[in-house]
C-alpha positions in Angstrom: -9.2 -6.7 -9.3 -5.7 -6.2 -7.9 -3.6 -3.2 -7.0 0.0 -2.4 -6.0 0.7 -0.4 -2.8 4.1 1.2 -2.3 5.4 2.5 1.0 8.6 4.6 1.4 9.9 6.5 4.4 12.2 6.5 7.4 12.3 3.1 9.1 10.3 3.0 12.3 8.2 0.6 14.3 4.6 0.1 13.2 4.7 0.9 9.4 3.3 -2.5 8.3 0.8 -2.4 11.1 -0.4 1.0 10.1 -0.9 0.0 6.5 -2.5 -3.4 7.1 -4.9 -1.9 9.6 -6.4 0.2 6.8 -6.5 -2.8 4.5 -8.1 -5.1 7.1 -10.8 -2.5 8.0 -11.8 -2.3 4.3 -11.5 -6.1 3.5 -8.5 -5.8 1.2 -6.5 -9.0 1.1 -2.7 -8.9 0.9 -1.5 -11.4 -1.7 2.2 -10.7 -1.6 4.6 -8.4 0.2 8.2 -7.4 -0.3 10.1 -5.1 2.0 13.6 -4.0 2.4 15.8 -1.4 4.1 17.8 0.9 1.9 20.3 2.4 4.4 17.8 4.0 6.8 14.9 4.0 4.5 12.0 1.5 4.6 10.7 0.4 1.2 7.7 -1.9 0.7 5.6 -3.1 -2.2 2.4 -5.0 -1.6 0.1 -6.8 -4.2 -3.4 -6.7 -2.9 -6.8 -8.2 -3.9 -9.6 -5.7 -4.0 -12.5 -8.2 -4.8 -14.1 -7.9 -1.4 -13.2 -4.3 -0.7 -16.0 -2.5 1.1 -15.3 1.1 -0.1 -14.4 2.5 -3.5 -10.8 2.8 -4.8 -10.7 6.6 -4.3 -11.7 6.3 -0.7 -9.1 3.6 0.0 -6.4 5.7 -1.6 -7.4 8.7 0.6 -7.4 6.5 3.8 -3.9 5.2 2.9 -2.6 8.7 2.4 -4.0 9.7 5.8 -2.4 6.7 7.4 0.9 7.5 5.7 0.9 11.0 7.1 0.1 9.6 10.6 2.9 7.1 10.3 5.3 9.5 8.6 5.7 7.6 5.3 4.5 8.0 1.7 1.9 5.5 0.6 0.8 5.1 -3.0 -1.7 2.7 -4.6 -2.4 2.0 -8.2 -4.5 -0.6 -10.1 -2.5 -3.6 -11.4 -3.3 -2.8 -15.0 -1.9 0.7 -14.7 1.2 -0.6 -13.0 1.7 -3.3 -15.7 1.2 -0.7 -18.5 3.7 1.7 -16.9 6.3 -1.0 -16.5 6.0 -2.7 -19.9 7.3 0.3 -21.9 
C-alpha cells in the first residue's frame, strides 16, 4: 500500500529531516519526493510505501501532525487510492 504526504509551511531548516525521522522510525519507505519553494513557502509531496510500516495508518497520521506542529508546517497524509480518486474527477 502507498500513500501521499504533503507538507506546506514557511521555509526553514530541518523540515525534511523532521518528516523523514517519523517515517524512518515507523519503517515507511520514501519512493519519490518533490519539493519547491513558492516565494517564502516550502511545499513538498512524497510518495511513500507503507508495506513494512510498524504502526497503523491512523497512528502514523497522528505522529506526522505532531511533527508538523513541532516543525511549524502542515503535514497531511492520504492513501494513494483516495488521492487518485480525488484527482481523477
